C-alpha positions as CSV (number, residue, x, y, z in Angstrom):
1,M,0.0,0.0,0.0
2,D,1.6,3.2,-1.2
3,L,0.1,6.3,0.5
4,K,1.4,9.6,-0.9
5,L,0.6,12.8,0.9
6,D,0.4,16.1,-0.8
7,P,2.8,18.5,1.1
8,R,0.4,21.4,0.4
9,I,-2.1,19.7,2.7
10,L,0.4,19.4,5.6
11,I,1.8,22.9,5.4
12,S,-1.0,25.5,5.1
13,P,-0.4,29.2,5.4
14,P,-1.9,31.0,8.4
15,T,-5.4,32.0,7.6
16,Q,-5.4,35.2,9.7
17,T,-2.8,37.5,11.2
18,S,-3.0,38.1,14.9
19,T,-3.8,41.8,14.3
20,N,-7.0,40.9,12.3
21,R,-8.0,38.4,14.9
22,K,-7.6,41.0,17.7
23,E,-9.6,43.5,15.8
24,R,-12.3,41.0,15.2
25,D,-12.3,40.0,18.9
26,L,-12.4,43.6,20.0
27,Q,-15.4,44.2,17.7
28,A,-17.1,41.1,19.0
29,L,-16.5,42.4,22.6
30,K,-18.0,45.8,21.8
31,E,-21.1,44.1,20.3
32,S,-21.4,41.7,23.3
33,S,-21.0,44.6,25.7
34,R,-23.8,46.5,24.0
35,Q,-26.1,43.4,24.0
36,F,-25.4,42.8,27.7
37,E,-26.4,46.4,28.4
38,T,-29.6,46.0,26.5
39,L,-30.5,42.9,28.4
40,Y,-29.7,44.6,31.7
41,V,-31.9,47.6,30.8
42,M,-34.7,45.2,29.7
43,E,-34.6,43.3,33.1
44,M,-34.5,46.6,34.9
45,M,-37.7,47.7,33.1
46,K,-39.3,44.3,33.8
47,A,-38.6,44.7,37.5
48,M,-39.9,48.3,37.4
49,R,-43.1,47.2,35.7
50,K,-43.7,44.6,38.5
51,S,-43.8,47.4,41.0
52,I,-46.8,49.1,39.3
53,P,-50.1,47.9,40.7
54,E,-52.3,45.9,38.3
55,G,-55.5,47.4,37.0
56,G,-56.5,50.0,34.6
57,L,-58.0,50.1,31.2
58,F,-56.9,46.7,30.0
59,E,-57.2,43.2,31.6
60,K,-54.0,41.3,32.3
61,S,-53.7,38.5,29.8
62,M,-51.0,36.5,28.0
63,S,-51.2,38.7,25.0
64,T,-50.6,41.9,27.0
65,D,-47.7,40.2,28.8
66,I,-46.1,39.3,25.4
67,F,-46.8,42.8,24.0
68,Q,-45.3,44.5,27.1
69,E,-42.2,42.3,26.9
70,M,-41.7,43.2,23.2
71,I,-42.2,46.9,24.0
72,D,-39.7,46.6,26.9
73,M,-37.1,45.0,24.5
74,E,-37.5,47.6,21.9
75,T,-37.3,50.4,24.4
76,A,-34.2,48.8,25.9
77,K,-32.6,48.6,22.4
78,S,-33.3,52.2,21.7
79,A,-32.1,53.3,25.1
80,T,-28.7,51.6,24.6
81,R,-28.1,52.8,21.1
82,G,-25.3,55.3,20.8
83,P,-23.6,56.1,24.1
84,G,-26.4,54.3,26.1
85,L,-26.1,54.2,29.9
86,G,-22.3,53.7,29.9
87,L,-22.4,50.1,31.1
88,A,-21.3,48.7,27.7
89,T,-18.4,51.2,27.6
90,A,-17.3,50.3,31.1
91,I,-17.4,46.6,30.3
92,Y,-15.5,47.1,27.0
93,N,-12.8,49.3,28.7
94,Q,-12.3,46.7,31.4
95,M,-12.1,43.7,29.1
96,A,-10.3,45.2,26.0
97,P,-6.8,45.0,27.6
98,L,-7.2,41.3,28.1
99,I,-7.7,40.9,24.3
100,E,-5.0,43.4,23.3
101,N,-2.4,41.7,25.6
102,K,-3.3,38.2,24.4
103,K,-0.6,36.6,22.2
């Protein structure tokens, strides 16, 4: 049995440079930080909504719960666009050196 290996398969050039990988990781960190801030604001709004007594014009039902949750999510997304509350920036500034100093 004669097995011949193509040397091009064994020696492959690096697919990415470390600079590109770090930039991609930093961009992913920025996006993850923003998403975490959005989830935090949404949970905060959910907790605030629980403090309001029930009653009023509409009855409480599954559909109103779903609608309020969707409204809370969209409100949280719009509140964290741009500079947001600053939580995403703080997370990014604290975690970015770990990525930049990684080999």
